[in-house]
TIPADREN-924555 format. One record per residue (C-alpha): residue in three letters; z, y, x. Coordinates in nm, 4 decimals. Each point is the difference from the previous one (the first is absolute). Example, Ala and Ser with C-alpha at 12.3 -4.5 7.8 and 13.67 -1.06 7.14 Angstrom:
2
+------+----------+----------+----------+
! rest !        w !        v !        u !
+------+----------+----------+----------+
!  ALA !   0.7800 !  -0.4500 !   1.2300 !
!  SER !  -0.0660 !   0.3440 !   0.1370 !
+------+----------+----------+----------+
***
This chain:
352
+------+----------+----------+----------+
! rest !        w !        v !        u !
+------+----------+----------+----------+
!  MET !  15.1790 !  13.1821 !  13.6809 !
!  ILE !   0.0112 !   0.3114 !   0.2325 !
!  PRO !   0.1850 !  -0.0511 !   0.3037 !
!  ALA !   0.3187 !   0.1407 !   0.0573 !
!  GLU !  -0.1555 !   0.2163 !   0.2808 !
!  ALA !  -0.2511 !   0.1739 !  -0.2255 !
!  VAL !   0.2244 !   0.0759 !  -0.2506 !
!  GLU !   0.2812 !   0.1829 !   0.2847 !
!  GLN !  -0.2779 !   0.1842 !   0.1947 !
!  LEU !  -0.1033 !   0.1304 !  -0.3622 !
!  ASP !   0.3324 !   0.0993 !  -0.0836 !
!  GLU !   0.1024 !   0.1926 !   0.3426 !
!  GLN !  -0.3601 !   0.2184 !  -0.0623 !
!  PHE !   0.0863 !   0.0790 !  -0.3190 !
!  ARG !   0.3646 !   0.0875 !   0.0625 !
!  GLU !  -0.1815 !   0.2073 !   0.3400 !
!  ILE !  -0.2295 !   0.1786 !  -0.1547 !
!  VAL !   0.2043 !   0.0826 !  -0.3666 !
!  ARG !   0.2552 !   0.1364 !   0.2425 !
!  TRP !  -0.2923 !   0.2398 !   0.1796 !
!  HIS !  -0.1133 !   0.1283 !  -0.2892 !
!  PHE !   0.2789 !   0.0584 !  -0.1948 !
!  SER !   0.2322 !   0.1379 !   0.3170 !
!  GLU !   0.0591 !   0.3712 !   0.0467 !
!  GLU !  -0.1183 !  -0.0366 !   0.3499 !
!  THR !  -0.3467 !  -0.1970 !  -0.0255 !
!  GLY !  -0.0377 !   0.0346 !  -0.3455 !
!  THR !  -0.2863 !   0.0635 !  -0.2544 !
!  PRO !   0.0571 !   0.3058 !  -0.2298 !
!  PHE !  -0.1416 !  -0.1596 !  -0.3070 !
!  TRP !   0.2258 !  -0.2752 !   0.0496 !
!  ILE !   0.3102 !   0.1059 !   0.1033 !
!  ALA !  -0.0632 !   0.2743 !  -0.3358 !
!  TRP !  -0.0874 !  -0.3330 !  -0.1887 !
!  ALA !   0.3542 !  -0.1532 !   0.1293 !
!  ARG !   0.2070 !   0.3246 !  -0.1344 !
!  GLU !  -0.1457 !   0.0148 !  -0.3186 !
!  ALA !   0.0479 !  -0.4108 !  -0.0375 !
!  GLY !   0.3150 !   0.0534 !   0.0781 !
!  TRP !   0.0824 !  -0.2928 !   0.2600 !
!  ASP !  -0.0246 !  -0.0033 !   0.3678 !
!  PRO !  -0.2742 !  -0.2524 !   0.1458 !
!  VAL !   0.0900 !   0.0150 !   0.3660 !
!  GLU !   0.3840 !  -0.1427 !  -0.0766 !
!  GLU !  -0.0548 !  -0.2142 !  -0.2831 !
!  VAL !  -0.3239 !  -0.1837 !   0.0873 !
!  ARG !   0.0404 !  -0.3432 !   0.1474 !
!  GLY !  -0.3326 !  -0.1785 !   0.0090 !
!  PHE !  -0.3101 !  -0.0174 !  -0.2177 !
!  GLY !   0.1630 !  -0.1613 !  -0.2655 !
!  ASP !   0.1082 !   0.3669 !  -0.0651 !
!  LEU !  -0.3509 !   0.1078 !  -0.0818 !
!  GLY !   0.0250 !   0.0035 !  -0.3544 !
!  ARG !   0.2254 !   0.2421 !  -0.0148 !
!  PHE !  -0.2647 !   0.2613 !   0.0876 !
!  GLU !  -0.2417 !   0.0783 !  -0.2889 !
!  ARG !  -0.3635 !  -0.0502 !   0.0292 !
!  PHE !  -0.1969 !   0.2352 !   0.2081 !
!  ASP !  -0.2229 !   0.1953 !  -0.1893 !
!  GLY !  -0.3305 !   0.0875 !   0.1488 !
!  GLU !   0.0062 !   0.3452 !  -0.1625 !
!  TRP !   0.2373 !   0.0885 !   0.2592 !
!  LEU !  -0.2580 !   0.0262 !   0.2518 !
!  LYS !  -0.2457 !   0.1945 !  -0.1731 !
!  THR !   0.2574 !   0.2350 !  -0.0830 !
!  VAL !   0.3013 !   0.0230 !   0.2122 !
!  PRO !  -0.0842 !   0.2442 !   0.3022 !
!  HIS !  -0.0604 !  -0.2008 !   0.3306 !
!  GLU !   0.2778 !   0.2005 !   0.1861 !
!  GLU !   0.2311 !  -0.2272 !  -0.1958 !
!  TRP !  -0.1145 !  -0.2901 !   0.1410 !
!  VAL !   0.0455 !   0.0743 !   0.3177 !
!  PRO !   0.3291 !  -0.1916 !   0.1759 !
!  LYS !   0.1900 !   0.2767 !   0.1638 !
!  ALA !  -0.0246 !  -0.2095 !   0.2911 !
!  PHE !  -0.3652 !   0.0423 !  -0.0148 !
!  GLN !   0.0174 !   0.4283 !  -0.0583 !
!  GLY !  -0.2287 !   0.1967 !   0.2117 !
!  ARG !  -0.2650 !  -0.2807 !   0.0793 !
!  PRO !  -0.3230 !   0.0341 !  -0.1777 !
!  PHE !  -0.1095 !  -0.2115 !  -0.2326 !
!  THR !  -0.2984 !  -0.2088 !  -0.1700 !
!  ILE !  -0.0922 !  -0.0104 !  -0.3233 !
!  PHE !  -0.1317 !  -0.2935 !  -0.1281 !
!  GLU !  -0.1342 !  -0.0657 !  -0.3604 !
!  THR !  -0.0195 !  -0.3157 !  -0.2396 !
!  GLY !  -0.3378 !  -0.0737 !  -0.1339 !
!  GLY !   0.1148 !   0.1307 !  -0.3774 !
!  THR !  -0.1149 !  -0.3121 !  -0.1579 !
!  THR !   0.2089 !   0.0418 !  -0.3143 !
!  GLY !  -0.0102 !   0.3939 !  -0.0033 !
!  SER !   0.0452 !   0.2750 !   0.2447 !
!  PRO !   0.0737 !  -0.0592 !   0.3298 !
!  LYS !   0.3298 !  -0.0452 !   0.1533 !
!  GLN !   0.0789 !   0.1409 !   0.3810 !
!  ARG !   0.2452 !  -0.0999 !   0.2145 !
!  ILE !   0.0858 !   0.1802 !   0.3403 !
!  GLY !   0.0695 !  -0.2432 !   0.3536 !
!  TRP !  -0.0222 !   0.0217 !   0.3458 !
!  ASP !  -0.0059 !  -0.3653 !   0.2039 !
!  ASP !   0.0630 !  -0.2726 !  -0.2938 !
!  TYR !  -0.3807 !  -0.0635 !  -0.0143 !
!  LYS !  -0.0045 !  -0.0533 !   0.3463 !
!  THR !   0.2834 !  -0.2403 !  -0.0053 !
!  ASP !  -0.1501 !  -0.1801 !  -0.3120 !
!  TYR !  -0.3138 !  -0.0765 !   0.1702 !
!  GLU !   0.1447 !  -0.0892 !   0.3631 !
!  GLU !   0.1763 !  -0.2630 !  -0.1836 !
!  PHE !  -0.2490 !  -0.1192 !  -0.1933 !
!  SER !  -0.2376 !  -0.0341 !   0.2941 !
!  ASP !   0.2596 !  -0.2896 !   0.1024 !
!  THR !  -0.1551 !  -0.2047 !  -0.2335 !
!  LEU !  -0.3736 !   0.0062 !   0.0402 !
!  ASP !  -0.1769 !  -0.2945 !   0.2175 !
!  ASP !  -0.1393 !   0.1870 !   0.3099 !
!  ALA !  -0.3309 !  -0.2370 !  -0.0460 !
!  ALA !  -0.0706 !   0.1887 !  -0.3455 !
!  PHE !   0.1366 !   0.3187 !   0.1097 !
!  PRO !  -0.1349 !   0.0451 !   0.3832 !
!  ARG !   0.2193 !   0.2331 !   0.1741 !
!  GLY !  -0.2287 !   0.2797 !   0.1527 !
!  GLY !  -0.3398 !   0.0238 !  -0.1700 !
!  TYR !  -0.0646 !   0.1964 !  -0.3020 !
!  TRP !   0.0791 !   0.0060 !  -0.3840 !
!  LEU !  -0.1433 !   0.1399 !  -0.2874 !
!  MET !   0.2023 !   0.1488 !  -0.3412 !
!  ILE !  -0.2478 !   0.0007 !  -0.3121 !
!  GLY !   0.3415 !   0.2041 !  -0.2374 !
!  PRO !   0.1596 !   0.2772 !  -0.0581 !
!  THR !   0.0546 !   0.2870 !   0.2474 !
!  GLY !   0.0935 !   0.3809 !  -0.1034 !
!  PRO !   0.3812 !  -0.0159 !  -0.1016 !
!  ARG !   0.0509 !  -0.3446 !   0.0010 !
!  ARG !   0.2410 !  -0.1667 !   0.2557 !
!  LEU !  -0.2100 !  -0.3258 !   0.0520 !
!  ARG !  -0.3012 !   0.2254 !   0.1969 !
!  LEU !   0.3007 !   0.0804 !   0.2563 !
!  ALA !   0.1792 !  -0.3519 !  -0.0143 !
!  ILE !  -0.3414 !  -0.2074 !   0.0543 !
!  GLU !  -0.0780 !   0.2450 !   0.3295 !
!  HIS !   0.3154 !  -0.0906 !   0.1192 !
!  LEU !  -0.0079 !  -0.3571 !  -0.0655 !
!  ALA !  -0.3177 !   0.0045 !   0.1603 !
!  ASN !   0.1066 !   0.2000 !   0.3328 !
!  PHE !   0.3288 !  -0.2056 !  -0.0200 !
!  ARG !  -0.2213 !  -0.2778 !   0.0519 !
!  GLY !  -0.2105 !   0.1833 !   0.2989 !
!  SER !  -0.2851 !   0.0374 !  -0.2217 !
!  ALA !  -0.1830 !   0.3556 !  -0.1039 !
!  CYS !  -0.1136 !   0.0149 !  -0.3874 !
!  TYR !  -0.3112 !   0.1373 !  -0.2017 !
!  PHE !   0.0642 !   0.1133 !  -0.3380 !
!  VAL !  -0.1706 !   0.0183 !  -0.3567 !
!  ASP !   0.1318 !   0.2480 !  -0.1929 !
!  LEU !   0.0143 !  -0.0883 !  -0.4149 !
!  ASP !   0.1503 !   0.2142 !  -0.2650 !
!  PRO !   0.1624 !  -0.2681 !  -0.2509 !
!  ARG !   0.0498 !   0.2932 !  -0.2372 !
!  TRP !  -0.3143 !   0.1092 !  -0.0509 !
!  VAL !  -0.1060 !  -0.4258 !  -0.0736 !
!  LYS !   0.3095 !  -0.0249 !  -0.2236 !
!  LYS !  -0.1310 !   0.3457 !  -0.2305 !
!  LEU !  -0.3626 !  -0.1643 !   0.0157 !
!  ILE !   0.0770 !  -0.3037 !  -0.1200 !
!  ALA !   0.2409 !   0.1097 !  -0.2939 !
!  ALA !  -0.2888 !   0.2317 !  -0.1065 !
!  GLY !  -0.2059 !  -0.2893 !  -0.0309 !
!  GLU !  -0.2241 !   0.1313 !   0.2678 !
!  THR !  -0.0776 !  -0.3219 !   0.1745 !
!  GLU !  -0.3138 !   0.0748 !   0.1222 !
!  GLN !   0.2034 !   0.2570 !   0.1953 !
!  ALA !   0.2431 !  -0.1890 !   0.1235 !
!  ARG !  -0.2618 !  -0.2549 !   0.1527 !
!  ALA !  -0.2118 !   0.2616 !   0.1847 !
!  TYR !   0.3227 !   0.1279 !   0.1593 !
!  MET !   0.1674 !  -0.3364 !   0.0871 !
!  GLU !  -0.4072 !  -0.0735 !   0.1830 !
!  HIS !   0.0559 !   0.3204 !   0.1711 !
!  VAL !   0.3086 !  -0.0818 !   0.1211 !
!  VAL !  -0.1450 !  -0.3698 !   0.1466 !
!  ASP !  -0.3373 !   0.1416 !   0.1404 !
!  GLN !   0.2400 !   0.1939 !   0.2052 !
!  ALA !   0.1969 !  -0.3154 !   0.1289 !
!  ALA !  -0.2722 !  -0.1963 !   0.0550 !
!  THR !  -0.1641 !   0.2615 !   0.2333 !
!  ILE !   0.2897 !  -0.0050 !   0.1972 !
!  LEU !  -0.0165 !  -0.3832 !   0.0496 !
!  GLU !  -0.3440 !   0.0193 !   0.0533 !
!  GLN !   0.0538 !   0.2639 !   0.2760 !
!  ARG !   0.3482 !  -0.0872 !   0.1133 !
!  SER !   0.2004 !  -0.3270 !   0.1428 !
!  VAL !   0.2585 !  -0.0260 !  -0.2362 !
!  ASP !   0.2635 !  -0.2842 !  -0.0303 !
!  VAL !   0.2212 !   0.0565 !  -0.2900 !
!  LEU !  -0.0651 !   0.1436 !  -0.3462 !
!  PHE !   0.2694 !   0.1533 !  -0.2889 !
!  THR !  -0.1368 !   0.0293 !  -0.3282 !
!  THR !   0.0168 !  -0.0377 !  -0.3408 !
!  PRO !  -0.0548 !  -0.3316 !  -0.1619 !
!  ARG !  -0.2913 !   0.1577 !  -0.2167 !
!  LEU !  -0.1397 !   0.1890 !   0.3231 !
!  LEU !   0.0438 !  -0.3141 !   0.1726 !
!  GLU !  -0.2384 !  -0.1908 !  -0.2354 !
!  ALA !  -0.2363 !   0.2877 !   0.0150 !
!  LEU !  -0.0368 !   0.0133 !   0.3206 !
!  GLY !  -0.0698 !  -0.3747 !   0.0919 !
!  GLU !  -0.2803 !   0.0503 !  -0.2604 !
!  ARG !  -0.1714 !   0.2172 !   0.2666 !
!  VAL !   0.1198 !  -0.1412 !   0.2952 !
!  SER !   0.1261 !  -0.3626 !   0.1399 !
!  ILE !   0.3551 !   0.0984 !   0.0997 !
!  PRO !   0.0396 !  -0.2784 !   0.2929 !
!  GLU !  -0.3376 !   0.0798 !   0.1348 !
!  ALA !   0.1002 !   0.3795 !   0.0267 !
!  GLY !   0.2712 !  -0.1119 !   0.2132 !
!  ILE !   0.2569 !   0.0612 !  -0.2266 !
!  LYS !   0.3347 !  -0.2936 !   0.1091 !
!  GLY !   0.2450 !   0.1512 !  -0.2564 !
!  VAL !   0.0568 !   0.1659 !  -0.2979 !
!  PHE !   0.2728 !   0.1962 !  -0.1948 !
!  CYS !  -0.0684 !  -0.0341 !  -0.3387 !
!  GLY !   0.2233 !   0.1834 !  -0.2598 !
!  GLY !   0.0796 !   0.2632 !  -0.2759 !
!  THR !  -0.1016 !  -0.1874 !  -0.3064 !
!  THR !   0.0487 !  -0.3201 !  -0.1694 !
!  MET !  -0.0942 !  -0.2847 !   0.1556 !
!  SER !  -0.0175 !  -0.2950 !  -0.2005 !
!  PRO !  -0.0175 !  -0.3725 !   0.1843 !
!  GLN !  -0.3323 !  -0.0214 !  -0.1407 !
!  VAL !  -0.1287 !   0.3443 !   0.1422 !
!  LEU !   0.2057 !  -0.0526 !   0.3251 !
!  ARG !  -0.1767 !  -0.3423 !   0.0204 !
!  PHE !  -0.3254 !   0.1331 !  -0.0380 !
!  LEU !   0.0063 !   0.2626 !   0.2516 !
!  VAL !   0.1327 !  -0.2146 !   0.2666 !
!  GLU !  -0.2723 !  -0.2976 !  -0.0767 !
!  GLU !  -0.2828 !   0.1896 !  -0.0700 !
!  VAL !   0.0528 !   0.3487 !   0.0877 !
!  LEU !   0.1741 !  -0.0693 !   0.3830 !
!  GLU !  -0.2158 !  -0.3296 !  -0.0138 !
!  GLY !   0.3089 !  -0.1733 !   0.0983 !
!  LYS !  -0.0313 !   0.1737 !   0.3336 !
!  VAL !   0.2063 !   0.2859 !   0.0000 !
!  GLY !   0.4185 !   0.0266 !  -0.0262 !
!  LEU !   0.1043 !   0.1864 !  -0.3004 !
!  VAL !   0.3191 !   0.1308 !  -0.0160 !
!  PRO !   0.0626 !   0.1618 !  -0.3969 !
!  THR !   0.2418 !   0.2573 !   0.0067 !
!  TYR !   0.2436 !   0.1729 !  -0.2525 !
!  GLY !   0.1268 !   0.3390 !   0.0474 !
!  ASN !   0.0606 !   0.3524 !  -0.1049 !
!  THR !   0.1016 !   0.3339 !   0.1194 !
!  LEU !   0.3775 !  -0.0929 !  -0.1320 !
!  MET !   0.0402 !  -0.3563 !   0.1634 !
!  GLY !  -0.2323 !  -0.0079 !   0.3216 !
!  LEU !  -0.1902 !  -0.3514 !   0.0365 !
!  ALA !   0.1435 !  -0.3342 !  -0.1528 !
!  ALA !  -0.1817 !  -0.2759 !   0.2065 !
!  HIS !  -0.1068 !  -0.3183 !  -0.2007 !
!  LYS !   0.1340 !  -0.3827 !   0.0588 !
!  PRO !  -0.2309 !  -0.2096 !   0.2212 !
!  GLY !  -0.1911 !  -0.2412 !  -0.1168 !
!  PHE !  -0.0895 !   0.1236 !  -0.3577 !
!  ALA !  -0.3478 !  -0.2432 !   0.0386 !
!  GLU !   0.2499 !  -0.2935 !  -0.0046 !
!  GLU !   0.1259 !   0.1426 !  -0.3078 !
!  GLY !  -0.2978 !   0.0676 !  -0.2253 !
!  TYR !  -0.0635 !   0.3203 !   0.1176 !
!  SER !   0.3096 !   0.1354 !  -0.1422 !
!  ILE !   0.1554 !   0.2988 !   0.1962 !
!  THR !   0.3294 !   0.0834 !   0.0530 !
!  TYR !   0.1342 !   0.3147 !   0.1392 !
!  HIS !   0.3431 !   0.0769 !   0.1733 !
!  ALA !   0.0973 !   0.3193 !   0.0709 !
!  PRO !   0.1387 !   0.1539 !   0.3540 !
!  GLN !   0.3577 !  -0.0683 !  -0.0834 !
!  PRO !   0.2656 !   0.1383 !   0.0562 !
!  ARG !  -0.2004 !   0.3191 !   0.0680 !
!  ALA !  -0.1383 !  -0.0850 !  -0.3947 !
!  VAL !   0.0717 !  -0.2523 !  -0.2439 !
!  LEU !  -0.2362 !  -0.1139 !  -0.2998 !
!  ARG !   0.1650 !  -0.2011 !  -0.3007 !
!  VAL !  -0.1758 !  -0.0566 !  -0.3250 !
!  VAL !   0.2499 !   0.0775 !  -0.3001 !
!  ASP !  -0.0299 !  -0.0112 !  -0.3626 !
!  PRO !  -0.1209 !   0.3214 !  -0.1345 !
!  GLU !   0.2258 !   0.0090 !  -0.2682 !
!  ASP !   0.3454 !  -0.0586 !   0.1569 !
!  GLY !  -0.1287 !   0.0372 !   0.3341 !
!  GLU !   0.1744 !  -0.3452 !   0.1028 !
!  VAL !  -0.1930 !  -0.1851 !   0.3100 !
!  VAL !  -0.1969 !  -0.2917 !  -0.2071 !
!  ASP !   0.0088 !  -0.3911 !   0.1209 !
!  TYR !  -0.2522 !  -0.0934 !   0.2389 !
!  ASP !  -0.3637 !  -0.0681 !  -0.0834 !
!  GLU !   0.0561 !   0.2156 !  -0.2976 !
!  TRP !  -0.1801 !   0.3063 !  -0.0562 !
!  GLY !   0.2077 !   0.3550 !  -0.0066 !
!  ARG !  -0.0618 !   0.3626 !   0.1132 !
!  VAL !  -0.0081 !   0.1073 !   0.3915 !
!  GLU !   0.2503 !   0.1588 !   0.0754 !
!  LEU !   0.0782 !   0.2370 !   0.3511 !
!  THR !   0.2927 !   0.1238 !   0.2459 !
!  THR !  -0.0866 !   0.1543 !   0.2701 !
!  LEU !   0.2380 !   0.0166 !   0.2626 !
!  THR !  -0.0620 !   0.2319 !   0.3033 !
!  ARG !   0.1363 !   0.2885 !   0.1522 !
!  GLU !  -0.2740 !   0.2339 !  -0.0966 !
!  LEU !   0.0205 !  -0.1321 !  -0.3581 !
!  PHE !   0.2302 !  -0.1500 !  -0.2600 !
!  VAL !  -0.1799 !  -0.0998 !  -0.3065 !
!  PRO !   0.2255 !  -0.2707 !  -0.2585 !
!  ARG !  -0.1503 !  -0.2132 !  -0.2469 !
!  PHE !  -0.3418 !   0.1840 !  -0.0615 !
!  LEU !  -0.2158 !  -0.2076 !  -0.2327 !
!  GLU !  -0.3528 !  -0.0553 !   0.1582 !
!  ARG !  -0.2919 !   0.0349 !  -0.2324 !
!  ASP !  -0.0542 !  -0.3596 !   0.0448 !
!  GLU !   0.1328 !  -0.3887 !  -0.1296 !
!  ALA !  -0.0054 !  -0.2914 !   0.2330 !
!  LEU !   0.1964 !  -0.3686 !   0.0288 !
!  ARG !   0.3209 !  -0.0156 !   0.1447 !
!  ARG !  -0.0833 !  -0.2239 !   0.3288 !
!  ARG !   0.2977 !  -0.1945 !   0.1857 !
!  PRO !   0.0552 !   0.1223 !   0.3785 !
!  CYS !  -0.2261 !  -0.2005 !   0.2872 !
!  GLU !   0.0724 !  -0.0923 !   0.3175 !
!  ALA !  -0.1845 !   0.3421 !   0.1395 !
!  PHE !   0.1695 !   0.2167 !  -0.2618 !
!  PRO !   0.3564 !  -0.1149 !  -0.1177 !
!  TRP !   0.0035 !   0.2133 !  -0.2670 !
!  ASP !  -0.1477 !  -0.0120 !  -0.3102 !
!  GLY !  -0.3543 !   0.0823 !  -0.0463 !
!  VAL !  -0.2983 !   0.1441 !  -0.2907 !
!  GLY !  -0.2242 !  -0.2063 !  -0.1441 !
!  GLU !  -0.3854 !   0.0459 !  -0.1571 !
!  VAL !   0.0938 !   0.3712 !  -0.0223 !
!  ARG !  -0.2167 !   0.1877 !  -0.2956 !
!  PRO !   0.0470 !   0.3086 !  -0.2271 !
!  PHE !   0.3045 !  -0.0064 !  -0.1918 !
!  ARG !  -0.1156 !  -0.1532 !  -0.3597 !
!  GLY !   0.2152 !   0.3024 !  -0.1629 !
!  GLU !  -0.2290 !   0.2921 !   0.1483 !
!  ALA !  -0.2446 !  -0.1844 !   0.1154 !
!  GLU !  -0.2345 !   0.1700 !  -0.2382 !
!  GLY !   0.0110 !   0.3324 !   0.1784 !
!  ILE !  -0.0812 !  -0.1491 !   0.3447 !
!  VAL !  -0.2828 !   0.0818 !   0.1463 !
!  GLU !  -0.0626 !  -0.2258 !   0.3025 !
!  GLY !  -0.3874 !   0.1247 !   0.0873 !
!  VAL !  -0.0617 !  -0.1111 !   0.3969 !
!  TYR !   0.3749 !  -0.0833 !   0.0599 !
+------+----------+----------+----------+
***
């Protein structure tokens, strides 16, 4: 049961963000034009999150073709924006523009971290995609917010995916070794407390060096499917039961979902909770769009609710189990996230 306070908070956020994006004073040109064509006034008619179904599903193609200026809220006009690209796992990359959302998302996420595993000050190492992706700035901001500096080893996941799709497994393996070589060199030469990377790269790095003996105290790990078996292996074998592990689930449109504490007690099954009310994750029937029952499989649906971005009912590439609220996050979660079975054949995760 979702507490009334969380329901009211989400209703208030939904009303505020809808009015922000659809009003003539502050609104987003794309959404103002959308409402005019749809023939109704969200500013006057929306009462709460229960009205989400009145909006059509967000079409990801809009982020590939609609001019960026159409996504700039009038209140932000004249402010230079950053352009972030998605990973392009299910096709050509999408772009979203932004200003401060990534900072807010990761500052809030910082509150969920244990200072012993993720000490303030010191140094971090990110092994992952930089370039046009939001993740690079977000991880560095999180490190800086916690008083730390960050080293980077760049990764081009698009190239790895092309190699794997073409059957060039040896080339893909050589590229992974190239990335791991650079990370191992930094760990040999520098003192690093915190590591951010993907499960496959973490495993590969663990074959080269002992992660705890290298001085790592905490690891963020995300970007691809982590089954209970994979998570247990990473915790017990790669990290030798000595390093804190925080699984992460996020993307350019949502921000970062935190995991429910105590996954070891739940058989290493991970549940993620969106940064509500700024973003909402639901698990829906892929056919009729209705929310499935708890502990049932369905497709992950994202709604983003910030002043920078309004994204209603976007169908993610993933499917998951609908999970109940918990004490730390009193709203629904998504469990055991994996590629959606209806599109799995077209998804190449690579080192992700």
